[in-house]
C-alpha positions as CSV (number, residue, x, y, z in Angstrom):
1,M,12.6,-30.8,11.7
2,Q,9.3,-32.5,11.1
3,D,11.0,-35.5,9.8
4,R,13.3,-35.7,12.7
5,L,10.2,-35.6,15.0
6,K,8.3,-38.0,12.9
7,N,11.3,-40.5,13.0
8,T,11.4,-40.1,16.8
9,A,7.7,-40.9,17.0
10,N,8.0,-43.7,15.0
11,E,10.9,-45.1,16.9
12,V,8.9,-44.8,20.3
13,V,5.7,-46.5,18.8
14,M,7.8,-49.5,17.3
15,A,9.7,-49.8,20.5
16,L,6.5,-50.1,22.5
17,L,5.1,-52.7,20.0
18,F,8.1,-54.6,19.9
19,A,8.5,-54.8,23.7
20,S,4.7,-55.8,23.8
21,L,4.9,-58.4,21.3
22,L,8.3,-59.9,22.9
23,V,6.5,-60.1,26.4
24,I,3.5,-62.1,24.6
25,F,6.1,-64.3,23.0
26,L,7.9,-65.0,26.0
27,I,4.9,-65.6,28.4
28,V,2.3,-67.3,26.0
29,P,3.2,-71.1,25.6
30,P,5.3,-71.6,22.3
31,S,3.3,-72.2,19.2
32,N,3.7,-71.5,15.8
33,L,0.5,-69.5,15.4
34,V,1.7,-67.1,18.2
35,T,5.2,-66.6,16.6
36,F,3.3,-66.0,13.1
37,L,1.2,-63.4,14.5
38,C,4.0,-61.6,16.2
39,V,6.3,-61.5,13.1
40,I,3.2,-60.5,10.8
41,T,2.2,-57.8,13.2
42,L,5.7,-56.4,13.7
43,A,6.5,-56.3,9.9
44,I,3.1,-54.6,9.0
45,S,3.6,-52.2,11.7
46,L,7.1,-51.4,10.5
47,I,5.9,-50.8,6.9
48,V,3.2,-48.6,8.1
49,A,5.6,-46.5,10.4
50,I,8.0,-45.9,7.5
51,T,5.4,-44.9,4.9
52,S,2.8,-43.3,6.9
53,D,1.8,-39.7,7.7
54,W,1.0,-38.4,11.2
55,N,-2.6,-39.4,11.1
56,D,-1.5,-43.2,10.3
57,L,1.0,-42.7,12.9
58,S,-1.4,-41.8,15.5
59,I,-3.4,-45.1,14.5
60,L,-0.3,-47.1,14.7
61,G,0.5,-45.6,18.3
62,L,-3.1,-46.6,19.4
63,F,-2.6,-50.1,18.1
64,A,0.5,-50.5,20.1
65,G,-1.0,-49.3,23.1
66,L,-3.6,-51.9,22.8
67,V,-1.2,-54.6,22.1
68,S,0.9,-53.3,25.3
69,L,-2.4,-53.9,27.3
70,V,-2.6,-57.3,25.9
71,A,1.0,-57.9,27.1
72,A,0.2,-56.4,30.6
73,Y,-2.8,-58.9,30.8
74,F,-0.6,-61.9,30.2
75,V,2.0,-60.4,32.7
76,G,-0.8,-60.1,35.3
77,R,-2.0,-63.7,34.6
78,S,1.6,-65.2,35.0
79,L,2.1,-63.7,38.6
80,R,0.6,-65.4,41.7
81,F,-2.3,-63.4,41.7
82,G,-3.9,-65.2,38.8
83,A,-7.2,-63.5,37.5
84,I,-6.9,-60.5,39.7
85,G,-3.4,-59.7,38.4
86,G,-4.8,-60.1,34.8
87,V,-7.2,-57.2,35.8
88,L,-5.0,-55.1,38.0
89,I,-1.7,-55.0,36.0
90,P,-3.6,-53.9,32.6
91,L,-5.3,-51.2,34.7
92,L,-2.1,-49.9,36.3
93,W,-0.6,-49.8,32.7
94,L,-3.4,-48.0,31.2
95,G,-3.1,-45.4,33.8
96,V,0.6,-45.2,33.1
97,L,-0.1,-45.0,29.2
98,A,-2.8,-42.3,30.0
99,L,-0.4,-40.1,32.1
100,I,2.3,-40.4,29.2
101,F,-0.2,-39.4,26.7
102,T,-1.4,-36.5,28.6
103,R,2.2,-35.3,29.1
104,V,3.0,-35.6,25.4
105,V,-0.2,-33.8,24.3
106,R,0.4,-31.0,26.6
107,G,4.1,-30.8,25.3
108,V,2.8,-30.7,21.7
109,M,1.8,-27.5,19.9
110,R,-0.2,-27.4,16.9
111,V,1.1,-25.0,14.2
112,P,-1.9,-22.8,13.0
113,K,-2.2,-21.6,9.5
114,E,-2.4,-17.8,10.6
115,H,0.6,-18.2,12.8
116,A,4.3,-18.6,12.0
117,V,6.3,-20.5,14.7
118,L,9.9,-19.6,14.7
119,I,12.3,-22.3,16.0
120,R,15.9,-22.1,17.0
121,N,18.2,-24.8,15.9
122,R,20.0,-26.2,18.8
123,N,23.1,-27.1,16.9
124,T,23.4,-24.1,14.5
125,Y,21.4,-21.6,16.5
126,G,19.9,-20.5,13.2
127,I,16.1,-19.4,13.0
128,F,13.7,-21.5,10.9
129,V,10.0,-21.7,10.5
130,A,8.3,-24.8,12.0
131,Q,6.3,-26.8,9.5
132,S,2.7,-28.1,10.3
133,P,1.4,-29.7,12.0
134,L,3.2,-30.2,15.2
135,V,5.7,-28.5,17.3
136,I,7.2,-30.2,20.6
137,P,8.6,-27.4,22.8
138,V,10.6,-30.1,24.8
139,L,12.5,-31.0,21.8
140,E,12.5,-27.5,19.8
141,R,13.0,-24.2,21.3
142,I,10.2,-21.8,20.2
143,V,11.6,-18.3,20.3
144,A,8.8,-16.5,18.7
145,I,5.1,-16.6,17.2
146,I,4.6,-14.2,14.3
147,P,1.0,-13.3,13.2
148,L,0.3,-13.9,9.5
149,Y,-3.0,-12.3,9.6
150,Q,-3.7,-8.7,8.4
151,L,-2.9,-5.7,10.7
152,S,-3.9,-2.2,10.6
153,T,-2.9,1.0,12.1
154,D,-3.6,4.8,11.9
155,V,-1.3,7.5,11.6
156,E,-1.5,11.2,12.1
157,V,1.3,13.2,10.2
158,K,1.2,16.7,11.3
159,K,2.9,19.8,10.0
160,I,4.4,18.4,6.8
161,N,6.8,20.7,5.1
162,T,6.3,21.5,1.4
163,F,8.7,22.7,-1.2
164,G,7.1,26.1,-1.2
165,G,7.6,26.8,2.4
166,Y,4.0,26.3,3.5
167,D,2.7,23.4,5.7
168,V,0.1,20.8,5.1
169,N,-1.5,20.9,8.4
170,Q,-2.3,17.1,9.0
171,I,-2.7,13.9,7.0
172,D,-4.6,11.0,8.6
173,V,-3.2,7.9,7.0
174,R,-4.9,4.3,7.5
175,T,-2.7,1.3,6.5
176,R,-3.3,-2.6,6.3
177,F,-0.7,-5.0,6.2
178,K,0.6,-8.5,6.9
179,V,3.7,-10.6,6.8
180,A,4.1,-11.3,3.2
181,D,4.6,-15.0,3.5
182,R,5.2,-17.7,6.1
183,A,9.0,-18.0,4.9
184,D,9.5,-14.2,5.5
185,A,8.8,-14.5,9.3
186,P,12.3,-14.7,10.4
187,R,13.1,-11.4,8.7
188,V,10.5,-9.9,11.3
189,L,12.5,-11.1,14.2
190,E,16.0,-10.2,12.7
191,S,15.8,-7.3,10.2
192,Y,15.7,-4.2,12.2
193,T,18.2,-2.0,14.2
194,N,18.0,-2.1,18.1
195,R,15.7,-4.8,18.1
196,D,16.4,-6.2,21.6
197,Q,16.2,-2.6,23.1
198,A,12.8,-2.2,21.3
199,Q,11.6,-5.6,22.3
200,T,12.8,-5.1,26.1
201,K,10.9,-1.9,26.4
202,L,7.7,-3.2,24.9
203,A,8.0,-6.2,27.1
204,D,8.3,-4.2,30.2
205,E,5.0,-2.1,29.2
206,I,3.2,-5.7,28.7
207,G,4.8,-6.9,32.0
208,K,6.6,-10.1,30.8
209,D,10.1,-10.9,30.3
210,V,11.5,-11.0,26.6
211,D,11.6,-14.7,26.1
212,R,8.0,-15.1,27.2
213,V,6.5,-12.1,25.4
214,R,7.9,-13.2,22.1
215,I,5.3,-15.9,21.9
216,D,2.6,-13.4,22.7
217,L,0.8,-12.4,19.5
218,T,-0.1,-9.1,21.3
219,F,3.4,-8.2,21.5
220,W,4.2,-8.6,17.8
221,E,0.9,-6.7,17.0
222,K,2.1,-3.7,19.0
223,L,5.6,-3.8,17.7
224,L,4.8,-4.1,14.3
225,A,2.3,-1.3,14.5
226,E,5.2,0.9,16.0
227,V,7.4,0.1,13.2
228,M,4.8,0.8,10.6
229,H,3.9,4.1,12.3
230,E,7.2,5.4,12.1
231,A,7.7,4.3,8.4
232,V,4.4,5.8,7.3
233,E,5.4,9.3,9.0
234,D,8.8,9.3,7.2
235,V,7.5,8.1,3.8
236,V,4.6,10.5,3.7
237,R,6.8,13.6,4.8
238,A,9.4,12.7,1.9
239,V,6.8,12.4,-0.7
240,I,4.8,15.6,0.1
241,F,8.2,17.6,0.0
242,E,9.8,15.8,-2.9
243,S,6.8,16.5,-4.9
244,K,7.6,20.3,-5.0
245,Q,4.1,21.2,-4.9
246,S,2.1,23.9,-2.7
247,P,-0.3,22.6,-0.2
248,V,-3.3,23.5,-2.4
249,V,-1.8,21.6,-5.4
250,A,-0.9,18.7,-3.1
251,F,-4.4,18.6,-1.9
252,G,-5.8,18.4,-5.5
253,G,-3.3,15.5,-6.3
254,R,-3.5,13.6,-3.3
255,E,-4.5,10.3,-5.1
256,Q,-1.2,10.3,-6.8
257,L,0.7,11.1,-3.9
258,R,-1.0,8.3,-1.9
259,L,0.0,5.9,-4.7
260,E,3.5,7.0,-4.6
261,A,3.6,6.8,-0.8
262,L,2.1,3.0,-1.0
263,E,5.1,2.2,-3.4
264,R,7.7,3.7,-1.3
265,L,6.3,2.2,2.0
266,N,6.3,-1.3,0.4
267,E,9.9,-1.0,-0.6
268,R,11.0,0.2,2.9
269,M,8.8,-2.7,4.7
270,N,10.2,-5.4,2.3
271,T,13.3,-5.5,4.5
272,W,11.1,-6.6,7.3
273,G,9.2,-9.2,5.2
274,I,6.1,-6.9,5.3
275,Q,3.7,-6.3,2.7
276,V,1.5,-3.2,2.9
277,L,-1.8,-3.8,1.2
278,V,-3.7,-0.7,1.7
279,L,-2.8,2.9,2.3
280,E,-5.5,5.4,2.5
281,F,-5.6,9.2,3.3
282,I,-8.6,9.6,5.4
283,R,-8.0,13.3,6.0
284,F,-6.0,15.8,4.2
285,E,-6.1,19.1,6.0
286,V,-4.6,22.4,4.5
287,E,-5.3,26.0,5.9
288,S,-8.3,27.5,4.4
289,E,-6.0,30.7,4.0
290,R,-4.0,29.0,1.6
291,F,-7.1,28.4,-0.7
292,K,-8.0,31.9,-0.4
293,L,-4.7,33.0,-1.6
294,A,-4.7,30.5,-4.2
295,N,-8.2,31.7,-5.5
296,R,-7.0,35.3,-5.2
297,E,-4.1,34.8,-7.6
298,R,-6.3,32.9,-9.9
299,T,-8.8,35.7,-9.9
300,R,-5.9,38.3,-10.5
301,S,-5.0,36.2,-13.5
302,I,-8.3,36.0,-14.8
303,E,-8.7,39.7,-14.6
304,E,-5.5,40.2,-16.4
305,I,-6.7,37.9,-19.3
306,D,-10.0,39.7,-19.4
307,A,-8.5,43.2,-19.6
308,E,-6.1,42.0,-22.3
309,H,-8.8,40.7,-24.3
310,Y,-10.9,44.0,-24.1
311,A,-7.8,45.9,-25.1
312,K,-7.4,43.8,-28.1
313,L,-11.0,44.2,-28.9
314,E,-10.9,48.1,-28.4
315,A,-7.8,48.3,-30.5
316,D,-9.7,46.4,-33.5
317,R,-12.7,48.6,-33.1
318,I,-10.5,51.7,-33.4
319,K,-8.7,50.4,-36.2
320,R,-12.0,49.6,-38.1
321,M,-13.1,53.2,-37.4
322,L,-10.1,54.8,-38.5
323,T,-9.9,52.7,-41.7
324,S,-13.5,53.5,-42.4
325,E,-12.8,57.2,-41.9
326,V,-9.8,57.0,-44.1
327,E,-11.8,55.4,-47.0
328,A,-14.9,58.0,-46.6
329,E,-12.3,60.9,-46.4
330,A,-10.8,59.4,-49.9
331,L,-14.0,59.3,-51.2
332,R,-15.1,62.9,-50.4
333,V,-11.8,64.1,-51.6
334,R,-12.5,62.3,-55.1
335,A,-16.0,63.8,-55.2
336,I,-14.6,67.2,-54.7
337,I,-12.1,66.8,-57.4
338,D,-14.8,65.2,-59.7
339,A,-17.0,68.4,-58.9
340,L,-14.2,70.7,-59.9
341,R,-13.3,69.0,-63.0
342,Q,-17.0,69.0,-64.1
343,S,-17.2,72.6,-63.3
344,G,-14.3,73.1,-65.7
345,V,-11.8,73.9,-62.8
346,E,-8.1,73.0,-63.9
347,I,-6.9,70.5,-61.5
348,T,-3.7,71.4,-59.8
349,A,-1.5,70.2,-56.8
350,D,-2.9,73.2,-54.9
351,I,-6.6,72.4,-55.8
352,V,-6.1,68.8,-54.5
353,I,-4.5,70.0,-51.2
354,K,-7.2,72.3,-50.8
355,A,-9.8,69.6,-51.2
356,I,-8.2,67.3,-48.9
357,H,-8.3,70.2,-46.2
358,A,-11.9,70.7,-46.9
359,A,-12.7,67.0,-46.5
360,S,-10.7,67.0,-43.2
361,D,-12.6,69.9,-41.8
362,R,-15.9,68.3,-42.6
363,T,-14.7,65.0,-40.7
364,L,-13.7,67.0,-37.7
365,D,-17.0,68.7,-37.6
366,G,-18.8,65.4,-37.6
367,D,-20.0,65.5,-41.1
368,Y,-19.5,62.0,-42.6
369,Q,-21.8,62.8,-45.7
370,L,-20.4,63.1,-49.2
371,P,-19.8,66.9,-50.1
372,P,-22.1,68.3,-52.7
373,T,-21.2,68.2,-56.4
374,T,-20.9,71.9,-56.6
375,A,-17.6,73.6,-56.0
376,P,-16.9,74.9,-52.5
377,I,-17.4,78.7,-51.9
378,S,-13.7,78.8,-50.8
379,L,-12.3,77.9,-54.0
380,P,-11.5,80.7,-56.5
381,P,-14.1,81.2,-59.6
382,P,-13.1,80.0,-62.9
383,P,-11.2,82.2,-65.4
384,P,-13.3,84.2,-67.8
385,R,-13.7,82.7,-71.1
386,P,-12.0,84.7,-73.9
387,D,-14.1,86.7,-76.1
388,K,-14.6,85.2,-79.7
389,R,-15.0,88.1,-81.5
């Protein structure tokens, strides 16, 4: 489109220059110098018009205007007014040129870097992005001006269901976003459902008709904020519920949930050509009762672990004590048997059993000392020795 505009401007400038040179050639007395200057001027101007950019073209247009004033001077001199006509006619032509220039300037719109100007093709009715630096609304129909700078919105997501059945009271979310690229601007205009209804409703709130409000940056700021608000609420609710976490656990892992929400939101807004730059959880509110219950369960779990630990310690202590008592009892029985053997008592099964019982009785009485080496009183006296006579 810019090439077509540039070609049109070149044609207008070259037509003005050619007409001026032709008037000069016809009015000025014929001479080789005038013919040579006219031809050279026209040839150089044609080369500049073909190979120049917009800045060079503006200089060429200024030169063509000056040449046309020279032509107007010769026209005025050729009339019956003489010198007065040589002044009056150029002044009138200068006024005409100023009027035309003013109308053209008013009808030309510069394309700023932070905006995307959307143009509708009058032949195919397709939407495309106007290229810098100029847009001429008379020749091109502007359907929307989309902001390319960063936008932000704050969203309060309340009563968020969790997998456990309890709610997260509220999450305050702040987002910053922008149109991903100038080429993505048409998707903002075309990639959402019920767009005519949404635009008409918002246009009524602003107080303008839809065609006029689409070139208002405030309209697109509000519309994109509304779309982002709806998307953020849906994504945050889905991320919290699908994480299958209780409110307290979700609060502890809110940074991971934030990153997942940012990723999902970018996937959703990509249809619009929108890139989400920042998603922050400004506030993550959970009922205090949920923390109390979570701490109570944790305390009960710790008490159960401690009780189990103490039970193991007590069992080990009792085991060690019983082992020591058994070893001590064995030593006592051995001492009793040794004492009986030294006393000359014949050791029989009945004697061993009685020695064990005697050691057990001492244990029950709390006497943990080794028995004396003498035989217990309860044992029978040794048999009398036979007479050697």
